[in-house]
C-alpha positions in Angstrom: -7.5 -42.0 -17.4 -9.5 -39.5 -15.4 -9.0 -40.1 -11.7 -10.5 -38.0 -8.8 -11.2 -38.2 -5.1 -14.8 -37.1 -4.7 -15.6 -36.4 -1.1 -13.0 -34.0 0.4 -13.5 -35.5 3.8 -11.8 -38.2 6.0 -13.7 -40.9 4.1 -12.3 -41.2 0.6 -14.3 -42.1 -2.6 -12.5 -42.5 -5.9 -13.7 -42.1 -9.5 -11.8 -44.0 -12.1 -12.9 -43.1 -15.7 -12.1 -43.5 -19.3 -13.5 -40.3 -20.8 -13.1 -41.4 -24.4 -15.0 -44.6 -23.7 -17.5 -42.8 -21.5 -17.2 -45.4 -18.7 -16.5 -45.1 -15.0 -16.2 -47.0 -11.7 -16.6 -45.6 -8.2 -14.7 -47.1 -5.3 -15.9 -46.8 -1.7 -19.0 -44.5 -2.2 -20.5 -42.9 0.9 -24.3 -42.8 1.0 -24.5 -39.1 2.0 -22.7 -38.1 -1.2 -24.8 -39.8 -3.8 -26.1 -36.6 -5.4 -22.5 -35.4 -5.9 -21.5 -38.7 -7.6 -24.5 -38.5 -9.9 -23.7 -34.9 -10.8 -20.1 -35.7 -11.6 -21.1 -38.6 -13.8 -23.6 -36.4 -15.7 -21.1 -33.5 -16.1 -18.5 -35.8 -17.7 -21.2 -37.8 -19.6 -20.1 -41.0 -18.0 -21.9 -44.4 -17.7 -21.2 -46.0 -14.3 -20.0 -49.5 -15.1 -19.5 -50.7 -11.5 -19.2 -49.7 -7.9 -17.2 -51.5 -5.3 -16.1 -51.2 -1.7 -12.5 -52.1 -0.8 -13.9 -53.7 2.4 -17.0 -53.8 4.6 -17.0 -50.3 6.2 -17.7 -49.7 9.8 -17.8 -45.9 10.0 -20.2 -45.0 7.1 -23.1 -46.5 5.1 -22.0 -47.8 1.7 -23.8 -46.2 -1.3 -23.1 -49.2 -3.6 -26.6 -50.6 -3.6 -28.3 -47.2 -3.9 -26.1 -46.3 -6.9 -27.0 -49.6 -8.6 -30.7 -48.7 -8.1 -30.1 -45.2 -9.6 -27.7 -46.0 -12.5 -28.2 -49.8 -13.2 -24.4 -50.3 -12.6 -23.0 -53.5 -11.2 -22.1 -54.0 -7.5 -18.8 -55.9 -7.3 -17.2 -57.2 -4.1 -14.6 -59.7 -2.9 -15.7 -63.3 -2.6 -15.5 -63.0 1.2 -17.7 -59.9 1.4 -20.8 -60.7 3.6 -22.9 -58.2 1.6 -25.8 -60.4 0.1 -26.8 -58.3 -3.0 -23.6 -58.5 -5.1 -23.7 -58.9 -8.8 -20.2 -60.1 -9.3 -17.5 -61.3 -6.9 -13.8 -61.2 -7.6 -10.8 -62.9 -6.0 -7.1 -62.1 -5.8 -5.5 -61.6 -9.2 -8.7 -60.9 -11.1 -8.6 -58.0 -13.6 -11.4 -55.5 -14.0 -11.7 -53.0 -16.8 -13.2 -49.5 -17.3 -12.9 -48.7 -21.0 -9.1 -49.2 -21.6 -8.2 -48.9 -17.9 -7.0 -52.1 -16.3 -7.6 -52.7 -12.6 -6.0 -55.6 -10.8 -7.6 -57.0 -7.7 -5.2 -57.6 -4.8 -6.7 -59.5 -1.8 -5.2 -57.6 1.2 -6.9 -58.9 4.3 -6.1 -57.8 7.8 -8.3 -54.8 8.4 -11.2 -57.0 7.4 -11.2 -60.5 5.8 -12.7 -59.1 2.6 -10.2 -56.2 2.2 -8.9 -55.6 -1.3 -6.6 -53.1 -2.9 -7.1 -52.0 -6.5 -3.9 -51.7 -8.6 -4.9 -49.3 -11.4 -3.0 -49.1 -14.7 0.2 -50.2 -12.9 0.9 -46.7 -11.5 -1.4 -46.3 -8.5 -3.1 -48.5 -5.9 -6.2 -47.9 -3.9 -5.5 -49.6 -0.6 -8.7 -49.3 1.3 -7.7 -49.3 5.0 -5.0 -52.0 5.0 -2.4 -49.3 4.8 -2.9 -45.5 5.2 -0.7 -42.5 4.7 1.9 -42.9 7.5 -0.3 -45.3 9.3 -2.3 -48.5 8.9 -6.0 -49.4 9.4 -7.0 -50.9 12.7 -7.3 -54.7 13.0 -9.2 -55.2 16.2 -12.7 -55.8 15.0 -14.8 -57.0 12.1 -12.7 -60.1 11.6 -9.4 -58.1 11.5 -6.1 -59.8 12.0 -2.8 -57.9 12.5 -0.6 -60.7 11.2 -2.6 -61.0 8.0 -2.4 -57.2 7.7 1.4 -57.3 8.0 1.6 -60.0 5.3 -0.8 -58.1 3.0 1.3 -54.9 3.3 4.7 -56.5 3.0 3.9 -59.2 0.4 1.4 -57.3 -1.8 1.7 -53.5 -1.4 5.4 -53.2 -0.7 6.3 -55.4 -3.6 4.9 -52.9 -6.1 7.4 -50.4 -7.6 8.4 -47.6 -5.2 7.1 -44.9 -7.4 3.5 -46.4 -7.3 1.1 -43.8 -5.9 -0.9 -44.9 -2.9 -4.5 -43.7 -2.2 -6.1 -45.0 1.0 -9.8 -45.1 1.9 -9.4 -42.8 4.9 -7.1 -40.0 6.0 -7.4 -37.9 9.1 -4.5 -35.4 8.7 -5.3 -33.7 5.4 -3.1 -35.9 3.2 -4.2 -36.9 -0.3 -1.6 -39.4 -1.6 1.7 -41.0 -0.9 4.0 -43.6 -2.6 4.9 -47.1 -1.9 8.5 -46.2 -1.5 7.8 -43.5 1.1 5.6 -45.8 3.2 8.2 -48.6 3.0 10.9 -46.2 4.3 9.0 -44.1 6.9 5.6 -45.5 7.9 5.9 -45.5 11.7 3.8 -48.6 12.3 5.4 -51.0 9.8 8.6 -49.6 8.3 11.5 -51.8 9.6 9.2 -53.8 11.9 9.1 -57.6 12.2 5.7 -59.3 12.0 5.8 -59.9 15.7 6.6 -56.3 16.4 3.8 -55.1 14.2 1.3 -57.4 15.9 2.4 -56.1 19.3 1.8 -52.5 18.1 -1.6 -53.2 16.7 -2.7 -55.2 19.8 -2.0 -52.2 22.0 -3.5 -49.3 20.1 -6.6 -49.2 22.4 -8.6 -47.1 19.8 -12.2 -46.1 20.5 -14.8 -47.8 18.3 -16.3 -45.8 15.5 -19.6 -44.0 16.3 -22.7 -46.0 15.4 -20.6 -49.0 14.5 -23.5 -51.4 15.3 -25.8 -49.8 12.8 -23.3 -49.0 10.1 -21.2 -52.2 10.1 -24.1 -54.6 10.4 -26.3 -52.9 7.9 -23.4 -52.9 5.4 -22.9 -56.6 6.0 -26.5 -57.5 5.7 -28.3 -54.8 3.7 -31.0 -54.9 6.4 -32.1 -51.5 7.6 -35.2 -52.2 9.7 -36.3 -50.4 12.9 -37.6 -53.7 14.2 -34.1 -55.2 14.3 -31.9 -53.9 17.2 -28.4 -54.7 16.2 -26.2 -56.2 18.9 -23.2 -54.4 20.4 -19.7 -55.5 19.4 -19.3 -57.1 22.8 -22.4 -59.2 22.2 -21.1 -60.3 18.8 -17.8 -61.4 20.4 -19.7 -63.6 22.9 -21.2 -65.7 20.2 -19.7 -69.2 20.2 -18.2 -70.2 16.8 -18.3 -73.7 15.5 -16.1 -75.0 12.7 -17.9 -76.5 9.7 -16.5 -80.0 10.5 -17.9 -79.8 14.0 -21.3 -78.7 12.6 -21.3 -81.7 10.2 -20.4 -84.1 13.0 -23.2 -82.6 15.2 -25.8 -83.1 12.5 -24.7 -86.7 12.0 -24.7 -87.5 15.7 -27.6 -85.6 17.2 -29.7 -84.3 14.3 -33.0 -84.4 16.3 -31.6 -82.0 18.9 -29.9 -79.6 16.5 -31.5 -77.0 14.2 -29.7 -75.2 11.4 -31.1 -71.7 10.6 -29.8 -70.1 7.4 -30.2 -66.3 7.4 -29.3 -65.6 3.8 -31.7 -64.4 1.2 -33.8 -66.8 -0.9 -31.6 -66.4 -4.0 -28.5 -67.3 -2.0 -30.1 -70.3 -0.3 -30.6 -71.9 -3.7 -27.6 -70.3 -5.4 -24.1 -71.4 -6.2 -23.1 -72.2 -2.6 -26.3 -74.2 -1.9 -27.4 -74.9 1.6 -27.0 -77.6 4.3 -29.6 -80.4 4.0 -32.4 -79.9 6.5 -31.6 -76.3 7.2 -34.4 -73.8 7.7 -34.3 -70.6 5.7 -35.1 -67.5 7.7 -33.6 -64.4 6.0 -32.2 -62.1 8.7 -34.6 -59.3 7.7 -37.5 -61.7 8.6 -36.3 -62.6 12.1 -38.5 -60.1 14.0 -41.6 -61.5 12.3 -41.0 -65.2 13.3 -39.6 -64.9 16.8 -42.8 -66.3 18.3 -42.7 -69.2 15.9 -39.1 -70.0 17.0 -40.0 -70.2 20.7 -40.0 -74.0 20.7 -36.4 -74.0 19.5 -35.2 -72.6 22.8 -34.9 -76.2 24.1 -32.7 -77.2 21.2 -29.2 -76.3 19.9 -29.5 -73.7 17.2 -26.7 -73.1 14.7 -26.9 -70.0 12.5 -25.4 -70.1 9.0 -24.9 -67.4 6.2 -22.4 -66.9 3.4 -19.3 -66.0 5.3 -20.3 -66.1 9.0 -20.8 -62.3 9.5 -24.6 -62.0 9.1 -25.2 -65.2 11.0 -23.1 -64.0 13.9 -25.3 -61.0 14.2 -28.4 -63.2 14.0 -27.0 -65.5 16.7 -26.4 -62.5 19.0 -29.9 -61.3 18.4 -31.3 -64.7 19.3 -29.1 -64.9 22.4 -30.5 -61.5 23.5 -34.0 -62.9 23.2 -33.4 -65.9 25.5 -32.0 -68.5 23.1 -29.2 -69.7 25.3 -27.9 -72.7 23.2 -27.0 -70.7 20.0 -23.9 -71.0 18.0 -22.6 -69.7 14.6 -21.0 -71.7 11.9 -17.6 -70.0 11.4 -16.8 -69.0 7.8 -20.4 -69.8 6.6 -21.2 -71.7 3.5 -17.9 -70.5 1.9 -16.0 -72.6 4.5 -18.5 -75.5 4.2 -18.0 -75.7 0.4 -14.3 -75.3 0.7 -14.3 -78.6 2.7 -16.4 -80.2 -0.1 -19.2 -81.1 2.3 -22.5 -82.0 0.6 -25.0 -79.2 -0.2 -28.5 -79.0 -1.6 -29.8 -76.4 -4.1 
């Protein structure tokens, strides 16, 4: 196995390659380093099999879609990833391959709901931001949850052999790697801490938000990069009212005439495997600026926004609220949650 960190900056990108097979995967690529990735692939005569993000990033633009366009590789993400243009989605326990290299997917939510770690050839794990070197990733935005993060670290990462090498997606102190055993023994945030103690620590970090988080996070979630769309602030996203799918279903059965469902996914998703709610109106998020005037009559009705996982539709709901749509809500968990409850769909 040929394994290398490619960026030499705080944001880490990893190349996993089988040189004999001529295959590679790139994990957590950054858009400003695409030329470097292509040069390394060419130098080693590697075909890029797939790219993947360990989670939806909030501090840099992902290069996954661009690398697919340039190399014809697959874009792979967790089932809960809000990113719409994914070729294949994996879940906890799935196994990916690069030549003779085996990569086990560990779903490790907490930093974000879609966070995963990649356990490579049973000797190293790429942890994303769920656990860092002598630290842990923040859990105070983008659907993060400190309790889930504690469970992910203690039940998934810390159950691996102590000698397992650990490579995070970020490091701010010049470190390059650590081991599971070292972090279990000395990580100041979680070593020896109870779940309740860890939640208390994470709830009181008071960290500043990453620069340009509105643009970066929401573009990574939606693949929409359009000057006509002004992405809402985090505070505006937090003000969007969230409705459980069961409540949405009841609302449609009771007051369908006064309720409008707007699905902001792409056309292929609307008719894809998850289907759509009967009677819902498809308006892909990238098209919102073009149809705002047409939506003016809906200001008198209750508008419920829907997408795959609830991330894009929360953004769309916040945009509509900012444009004077006062009775706007988001369906929590999106069509993934709707399907999990076995509610009817159309395709």
